[in-house]
C-alpha positions as CSV (number, residue, x, y, z in Angstrom):
1,M,-65.9,28.9,-7.5
2,H,-65.1,25.7,-9.4
3,P,-68.7,23.7,-9.5
4,L,-67.9,20.9,-7.6
5,Q,-66.6,23.1,-4.5
6,P,-69.7,22.0,-2.8
7,W,-68.7,18.7,-3.4
8,G,-65.0,18.5,-1.5
9,W,-62.8,20.2,-4.4
10,D,-60.4,22.0,-3.9
11,A,-57.0,23.5,-5.1
12,A,-55.1,19.8,-4.5
13,W,-57.7,18.2,-6.4
14,E,-56.9,20.9,-8.8
15,R,-53.5,20.3,-9.4
16,A,-54.0,16.2,-9.6
17,A,-56.6,16.7,-12.3
18,A,-53.9,19.1,-14.0
19,S,-51.1,16.2,-13.8
20,L,-53.1,14.0,-15.1
21,S,-53.0,16.3,-18.7
22,D,-53.6,13.0,-20.8
23,L,-57.0,12.8,-19.7
24,A,-58.0,16.4,-20.4
25,N,-59.8,17.3,-23.0
26,T,-62.7,20.0,-24.0
27,T,-65.4,17.7,-23.5
28,R,-63.8,15.5,-20.9
29,T,-65.5,16.3,-17.8
30,L,-64.7,16.0,-14.2
31,V,-67.6,14.7,-11.4
32,R,-67.7,13.3,-7.8
33,I,-69.4,9.6,-7.5
34,L,-72.1,10.0,-5.2
35,E,-73.2,6.6,-5.0
36,V,-72.3,3.0,-6.8
37,R,-75.4,1.2,-7.8
38,R,-75.6,-2.5,-9.4
39,D,-76.4,-0.5,-13.0
40,G,-73.8,2.1,-12.9
41,L,-72.4,5.1,-10.8
42,V,-74.3,8.1,-9.9
43,A,-72.4,11.4,-9.9
44,A,-72.4,15.1,-9.4
45,D,-71.5,17.5,-11.9
46,A,-71.1,21.1,-13.0
47,H,-74.8,20.7,-13.7
48,V,-75.8,18.7,-10.5
49,N,-78.9,20.1,-9.1
50,D,-78.3,20.2,-5.1
51,A,-82.0,21.1,-4.2
52,P,-83.5,19.5,-1.3
53,V,-84.0,15.8,-1.1
54,T,-87.5,15.3,-0.6
55,D,-89.2,12.1,0.3
56,A,-90.1,11.6,-3.3
57,H,-86.0,11.0,-3.6
58,V,-85.8,9.2,-0.2
59,N,-85.0,5.0,-0.9
60,D,-87.0,5.5,-4.4
61,S,-87.7,2.4,-6.4
62,H,-87.1,4.0,-9.6
63,P,-83.7,5.5,-9.5
64,N,-83.6,6.5,-12.7
65,D,-86.5,8.9,-12.1
66,A,-85.1,10.4,-9.2
67,R,-81.5,10.6,-10.9
68,A,-83.2,12.8,-14.1
69,E,-85.1,14.7,-11.0
70,R,-82.4,15.5,-8.7
71,G,-80.2,16.1,-11.5
72,D,-77.8,13.3,-10.8
73,L,-75.4,12.6,-13.8
74,A,-75.9,8.3,-14.6
75,V,-72.4,7.0,-15.4
76,T,-71.6,3.8,-17.3
77,V,-68.5,1.7,-16.1
78,P,-66.8,0.3,-19.5
79,G,-65.5,-2.8,-19.8
80,R,-62.5,-2.1,-20.9
81,F,-62.4,0.0,-17.1
82,R,-63.4,-3.4,-15.7
83,H,-60.4,-5.6,-17.8
84,D,-57.5,-3.2,-16.9
85,A,-58.6,-2.9,-13.0
86,E,-55.8,-4.5,-11.5
87,S,-57.2,-5.6,-8.0
88,N,-60.5,-4.4,-6.8
89,D,-59.5,-1.3,-5.1
90,D,-59.1,0.4,-8.5
91,F,-63.2,0.0,-9.2
92,P,-64.8,3.5,-8.3
93,A,-66.5,4.3,-5.2
94,A,-68.7,6.6,-3.5
95,G,-66.7,9.6,-2.9
96,D,-64.1,9.3,-5.7
97,F,-63.3,12.2,-8.6
98,A,-63.2,10.9,-12.0
99,F,-63.2,12.0,-15.5
100,V,-65.9,10.9,-18.0
101,D,-67.0,11.1,-21.4
102,P,-70.4,13.4,-21.3
103,V,-73.0,11.4,-23.8
104,P,-74.4,14.2,-25.4
105,N,-77.6,15.9,-24.9
106,E,-78.6,13.5,-22.2
107,R,-77.7,12.9,-18.5
108,K,-75.7,10.1,-18.9
109,A,-71.8,9.6,-19.4
110,V,-69.1,7.1,-19.6
111,L,-66.3,6.6,-16.8
112,R,-63.2,7.1,-17.8
113,A,-60.3,7.3,-14.8
114,L,-60.2,8.1,-11.1
115,L,-58.2,10.7,-9.5
116,P,-55.8,9.3,-7.3
117,R,-57.5,9.1,-4.0
118,R,-56.5,10.7,-0.8
119,S,-58.0,8.8,1.6
120,V,-59.8,5.1,1.6
121,L,-61.7,3.2,3.6
122,V,-61.7,-0.7,2.9
123,R,-62.8,-4.0,4.7
124,R,-62.5,-8.0,3.6
125,F,-66.3,-9.1,2.6
126,A,-67.4,-11.0,5.4
127,G,-67.8,-14.7,4.9
128,R,-66.4,-14.3,1.1
129,K,-64.2,-17.0,-0.1
130,R,-61.3,-15.7,-2.5
131,A,-61.9,-17.4,-6.0
132,E,-58.9,-19.5,-7.7
133,G,-55.9,-16.8,-9.2
134,A,-58.5,-14.1,-8.1
135,R,-57.0,-10.4,-7.8
136,D,-58.0,-9.1,-4.2
137,A,-61.6,-10.6,-4.8
138,D,-62.3,-10.4,-0.8
139,L,-61.6,-6.4,-0.8
140,Q,-64.2,-4.0,-0.8
141,V,-63.7,-0.5,-0.7
142,I,-66.1,1.1,1.7
143,V,-65.6,5.1,0.9
144,A,-63.2,7.1,-0.9
145,N,-61.4,10.7,0.0
146,V,-63.0,11.3,3.3
147,D,-61.5,13.8,5.7
148,H,-63.2,12.5,8.6
149,V,-64.8,8.7,9.8
150,F,-67.1,9.1,12.6
151,V,-67.4,5.5,13.8
152,L,-70.7,5.3,15.7
153,S,-71.6,3.2,18.6
154,S,-74.8,3.4,20.4
155,L,-75.0,3.5,23.7
156,D,-77.7,0.2,24.3
157,A,-77.2,-3.2,24.5
158,D,-74.9,-3.2,21.8
159,F,-72.0,-1.0,22.7
160,S,-69.0,-2.9,22.3
161,P,-65.6,-0.6,22.7
162,R,-63.7,-3.9,21.0
163,R,-65.7,-2.8,18.0
164,I,-64.5,0.3,18.0
165,E,-60.9,-0.7,18.2
166,R,-61.5,-2.7,14.8
167,F,-63.0,0.2,13.2
168,L,-60.6,2.7,14.2
169,A,-57.7,0.7,13.1
170,Q,-59.1,0.3,9.5
171,V,-60.0,4.1,9.8
172,W,-56.4,5.4,10.5
173,E,-54.9,2.3,8.0
174,G,-56.9,4.3,5.6
175,G,-55.5,8.2,5.8
176,A,-59.0,9.8,7.4
177,Q,-59.3,11.2,10.6
178,P,-61.7,9.1,12.9
179,V,-64.4,10.7,15.5
180,V,-65.9,8.5,18.1
181,V,-70.0,9.2,17.8
182,L,-71.9,7.4,20.8
183,T,-75.7,7.8,20.1
184,K,-78.7,7.1,22.2
185,A,-77.6,8.8,24.7
186,D,-81.1,9.2,25.9
187,L,-81.3,5.3,26.0
188,C,-78.5,5.3,28.6
189,G,-78.2,5.8,32.5
190,D,-74.5,6.1,32.9
191,V,-73.3,8.0,29.5
192,A,-69.8,9.7,31.6
193,S,-69.2,5.8,32.1
194,R,-69.3,4.7,28.6
195,V,-67.3,7.6,27.6
196,A,-64.9,7.0,29.7
197,E,-64.7,2.9,28.2
198,A,-64.7,4.4,24.5
199,E,-61.9,6.8,25.0
200,A,-59.7,4.2,26.9
201,A,-60.7,1.8,23.5
202,S,-59.5,5.1,21.5
203,P,-56.4,7.2,22.9
204,G,-56.5,10.9,21.0
205,V,-59.1,10.5,19.6
206,P,-62.2,12.4,19.7
207,V,-65.5,10.9,21.5
208,I,-68.2,12.8,21.3
209,A,-71.9,11.7,23.0
210,V,-75.3,12.4,20.8
211,A,-79.3,12.4,21.0
212,A,-79.5,12.2,17.4
213,A,-83.2,12.2,17.2
214,R,-83.7,15.2,19.8
215,G,-81.3,17.1,18.7
216,E,-78.9,16.7,21.4
217,G,-74.8,17.2,21.2
218,L,-75.0,17.3,17.4
219,D,-73.3,21.0,18.0
220,R,-70.3,19.0,19.0
221,L,-69.9,17.1,15.5
222,A,-69.5,20.9,14.2
223,P,-65.7,21.8,14.1
224,F,-65.8,18.3,11.7
225,L,-68.5,19.5,9.8
226,R,-67.3,22.2,7.4
227,E,-68.2,23.2,3.8
228,G,-65.8,21.7,1.4
229,K,-65.0,18.6,3.9
230,T,-65.7,15.3,3.3
231,S,-67.3,12.9,6.1
232,A,-68.5,9.5,6.8
233,L,-70.7,7.6,8.8
234,V,-69.7,4.2,10.3
235,G,-70.9,1.6,12.1
236,S,-73.4,-1.6,13.0
237,S,-76.7,-1.8,11.9
238,G,-79.0,-0.1,13.6
239,V,-76.4,2.1,15.7
240,G,-78.3,5.4,14.4
241,K,-76.1,6.4,11.2
242,S,-79.8,7.2,9.3
243,T,-80.9,9.0,12.3
244,L,-78.2,11.4,13.0
245,L,-77.7,12.3,8.6
246,N,-81.2,13.1,9.3
247,A,-80.6,15.6,12.6
248,L,-78.0,17.3,10.5
249,F,-80.1,17.6,7.6
250,G,-83.1,19.2,10.0
251,R,-85.4,16.7,8.4
252,D,-85.6,13.4,6.8
253,V,-83.5,12.4,4.0
254,Q,-83.2,8.4,5.3
255,L,-85.8,6.0,6.2
256,V,-85.3,4.8,10.1
257,R,-86.8,1.8,11.0
258,A,-88.5,1.4,14.6
259,M,-86.1,-0.5,16.8
260,R,-86.7,-4.5,17.8
261,E,-88.6,-4.1,21.4
262,H,-87.1,-7.6,22.8
263,D,-82.7,-5.9,22.5
264,Q,-83.5,-2.6,21.6
265,T,-81.5,-2.3,18.9
266,G,-82.5,-1.1,15.3
267,Q,-82.8,-3.1,12.0
268,H,-80.9,-2.3,9.3
269,T,-81.9,0.4,6.9
270,T,-79.5,2.0,4.3
271,T,-78.6,-0.5,1.6
272,S,-75.9,1.6,-0.4
273,R,-73.2,4.4,0.3
274,R,-74.6,7.9,-1.0
275,L,-73.0,11.7,-0.5
276,F,-75.2,13.8,0.3
277,L,-74.5,18.1,0.3
278,V,-75.7,19.1,4.1
279,P,-76.4,22.9,4.1
280,G,-73.5,24.7,5.7
281,R,-72.0,20.9,6.7
282,G,-69.7,19.7,4.0
283,V,-70.5,16.4,2.4
284,V,-71.7,13.1,4.0
285,I,-72.0,9.8,3.4
286,D,-74.1,7.5,4.8
287,T,-72.9,3.9,4.9
288,P,-74.7,0.5,5.1
289,G,-74.4,-1.2,8.7
290,M,-71.6,-3.6,9.1
291,R,-71.2,-6.0,12.0
292,E,-68.2,-7.0,10.9
293,L,-65.3,-5.3,10.0
294,G,-62.4,-7.7,8.2
295,L,-59.5,-6.0,8.8
296,W,-56.7,-5.4,5.2
297,H,-53.4,-5.0,5.5
298,A,-53.8,-2.6,8.8
299,G,-50.6,-2.9,10.4
300,D,-50.3,0.9,10.6
301,G,-53.7,1.4,11.7
302,V,-53.6,-1.2,14.5
303,S,-50.3,0.1,15.7
304,E,-51.8,3.8,15.9
305,T,-55.4,2.7,17.8
306,F,-53.1,0.8,19.8
307,H,-50.1,3.2,20.3
308,D,-50.7,2.8,24.2
309,V,-50.2,-0.7,24.1
310,E,-47.4,-0.8,21.7
311,E,-45.3,2.3,23.2
312,L,-45.2,0.3,27.1
313,G,-44.1,-2.9,24.9
314,G,-41.0,-0.4,24.0
315,A,-40.1,-0.7,27.7
316,C,-40.0,-3.9,28.4
317,R,-36.9,-6.5,28.9
318,F,-36.8,-8.2,25.9
319,R,-37.6,-7.2,22.5
320,D,-39.6,-10.0,21.6
321,C,-41.8,-9.8,24.4
322,T,-45.6,-11.2,24.0
323,H,-46.3,-9.5,27.4
324,R,-47.7,-12.6,28.8
325,T,-45.5,-14.3,31.6
326,E,-41.8,-12.7,30.7
327,P,-40.2,-11.1,33.6
328,G,-39.7,-7.6,33.1
329,C,-42.8,-6.9,31.0
330,A,-43.9,-3.1,30.8
331,V,-47.6,-3.9,29.6
332,A,-47.9,-6.8,32.2
333,E,-46.7,-4.2,34.6
334,A,-49.2,-1.4,33.4
335,V,-52.0,-4.0,33.8
336,A,-51.4,-5.2,37.0
337,A,-50.9,-1.6,37.9
338,G,-54.4,-0.8,36.8
339,A,-52.8,1.2,34.5
340,L,-54.0,-0.6,31.4
341,D,-57.2,-2.1,30.4
342,E,-56.2,-6.2,30.4
343,E,-59.8,-6.9,27.9
344,R,-57.7,-4.0,25.6
345,V,-54.5,-5.7,25.6
346,A,-56.1,-8.9,25.2
347,A,-58.2,-7.3,21.7
348,W,-54.4,-6.1,20.7
349,R,-53.0,-9.5,20.5
350,H,-55.7,-10.7,18.6
351,L,-56.1,-8.0,15.9
352,Q,-52.3,-9.1,15.6
353,R,-52.5,-12.9,14.9
354,E,-55.8,-11.8,12.5
355,L,-52.9,-9.4,10.3
356,A,-50.6,-12.3,11.0
357,F,-53.0,-14.8,9.5
358,Q,-54.3,-12.7,6.3
359,E,-50.8,-11.5,5.6
360,S,-49.4,-15.6,5.8
361,K,-52.5,-16.3,3.5
362,E,-51.6,-13.3,1.0
363,R,-48.0,-14.8,0.7
364,K,-49.3,-18.2,-0.1
365,R,-51.9,-17.0,-2.5
366,V,-48.6,-15.2,-3.9
367,R,-46.7,-18.3,-4.0
368,K,-49.1,-20.1,-5.9
369,L,-49.7,-18.0,-8.6
370,R,-46.0,-17.7,-9.3
371,G,-46.0,-21.8,-9.5
372,D,-43.8,-21.6,-6.2
373,T,-44.6,-24.6,-3.9
374,R,-42.1,-23.9,-1.6
375,R,-43.0,-23.7,2.1
376,P,-41.5,-19.8,3.5
377,D,-39.0,-21.7,5.4
378,E,-37.3,-23.7,3.0
379,G,-34.5,-21.8,1.3
380,A,-33.9,-21.3,-2.2
381,G,-31.2,-24.1,-3.1
382,G,-33.0,-26.5,-1.6
383,G,-31.6,-29.5,1.3
384,D,-28.2,-31.4,1.7
385,E,-28.0,-33.6,-1.4
């Protein structure tokens, strides 16, 4: 068995590594990146110690000591790697498989190359303005190489079908399979109606309600949590990602803070993305809460998320129908008949406008970098003389 098999290594990864024969040598090592820190990376290699995580390892203020105790490998990202990166998504992320050069007689290594990713979850940095001439400066890779992404939404005052749709669009775009998990079911008086709302916002996607603190509903997650597979937990702060991870482990591996009494919402606890090896349930990645998920090149993901709206749109009388007041609009007819939620159609329009705006900004940036100051509607030959 390959030593990284518990961390998701399989025959396909073996072939991918073999195809990079120019990177392989007798001293180079394959690792999986467990965590990205400001001072470097934390990785699992052939000698990683997968002993149970103890309280001493949870949010430890001395990460280097914790790494040594757990057997993690500390990996440095060299300046040349940073210089050669063409965009932010070329930088390592939690979940990546990589080649590294070990430092002799130490639990340290130097990053050499990332294996091509199977899937990726990305977003725009919330509220960040791109620096002049920067390359994808506002792009953030959240996790890489995940099989399933659990989109968590709590069944309290923070429940939002529209936010679920945004997460689903980005998950579909990145190539992973989404699962909607409705947490804190014990705090909701009408779970069935909330599940119905979530199902309407995510047609074709499994929707599972759980009360993780009580261990209720976790058995329904079993088909998606298997050895050799990787799952990520995403959602807003306080939706219960760390509580769910602790419930899957059967012990506390992430700190959980109490809910605020005035609005019954949780407080942000997780500060970085970390891979955990859950016995019998594969690899699970906990992520910091994300109130806002800025979309990034998610046109296909939006189409997949709103495939019910777009399939109806194909039956409209006019090909350029905006689904507002045009005669023969199949979408408007479905809304009037109660077969389609009007708010869902409004959310689809909003995301379409957001994507169009992002594409417009990107075109302007590219033209500016090329020294082309013409408007998009100006022809190459200029106007009439």
